[in-house]
N, C-alpha and C positions, 0 to 999 in steps of 0.2 A: 728607209721610208720614215716619214714623219709620224708623230703620235696620231694625228688626224687620219693619215693614210692607213695606218695600222687599224684604227677603229673602223674605217670604211670597209677594209678587207674582212675584218671579223664579222661585221654585220652581214656583208655579202655572203660569206661562207656559211654563217649560221642560218640565214634565210634560205639559201639553196638547199641545205640539209632538211629544213623544215617543210619546204615546198618542192619536193623532187619532180613533180609534174610540170613545173614552170621553169623557164630559163631565167637565171639571175646573173646580172653583169654590172660593171661600173662604166660601160661604154655606151653613152647615149647616142643613138643613131635614128635617123628618119625611118619611117615605115618602109619606104622604097629600098632601103639598104639592108633590111632584115629578110631572112629566109621565111618562106611561107609556113613551113612546119613549126618554126619558132613562134611566129605570130599566132598561129592556130592554137598552140599550147599556152601562149601568154608569156610575156617577158616583163620582168621587173628590173629597172635600172636605177642604181643608187648613185647620186651625185652630191657633192658637197656644195653648200650655199654660203659657207663662211662661218665665222665665229664672232661672238659679241658678248657683252655683259661682263666684262672683266672687272675684277675687284679693284685693281689699281691702287691698292694700299701700299704704304711704304715697304719697299723691297719685294713687292708682289706684282709689279707692273706687268700687265698683259698675261695674267695668270687666271686660271679657273674660269675661263669663258664658257659659254654655252655654244655648242656646235650645232648649226642648222644644216639639215639635209633635205633633199627632195628625192622621193621614191616615185619613179615614173613607171606606170604599168601600161603596156601596149598589148592589144589583142585584135584579132581579125576573125570574123565569123563568115559563114557562107554568104554569097551574094543575095540569096533569097531570104536571109534572116531579116525579120522586121527590126526597125531601129530600137524597139523596146527590148529585144533580145540582146542587143549590144549593151544597152544600159544595164540589164540584169547581169551580164558578164562582167562589166566594170564593177558593179556593186559586190559581186562575188569576190573579185580581187581585193577590194577594200576590206571585206569581212575576213579574208585570209590574213591580212596584215594585222587586223585587230586581234585575232586569235594568236598570231605570232608574238605580238607585243605583250600579251598576258602570260606568255610562257618563256620569257627571256632568261638566259643564264645570268649568274651574278655579275659577270664582266660587262653586261649590257643592260642591267636592270634600270639604268637611268635614262633609257631611250623612251621618248614619249611622242605620241601623235597629236598634232594640234589642229588638223583639219585636212580636207581634201577637196579637189575639184575634178570634174569629169567632162567628157566630150559633149554632153547634153544631146546625144543622138545625132549630132550634126554631120559627122563623118562616116556614118554607117556604110558599109559593114565593118569599118575600122572603129575601134574604141580605145580610149586612153583615160587614165586617172593620174592625178598628180597629188601625192600624199606628202604633207609637211611633217617632217620628223625633227626632233631636237634632242640632243644629248645634254642633259642638265647636270651641271656641276654642283 
């Protein structure tokens, strides 16, 4: 596997250990392809967005770039849940990631969150968050 692939696996494994009540994967799938019990528990999916910011100095071409990732959270509440409950569930997922990032092991200490987006209650009872992560060199 590549260095980036190894890093993604390490983040996935570390996140799964930190959040045992959630499902953590690297396979992004539509809500319809997920199992109900997984969606009810909440799923985090880590995907790579590429690398940039290389130093490109003499003999260091394409080295020391910053790796951008997207962490997608998916959740489903009961049909009767109000849209604000979906929003609260999404925000709880974001808070879990903030706590996770504050307690990273040394191998991942350069992982940073730069922002997030959420469903804005539009797809209730389904909710999602999209969290921007970056591994800074």
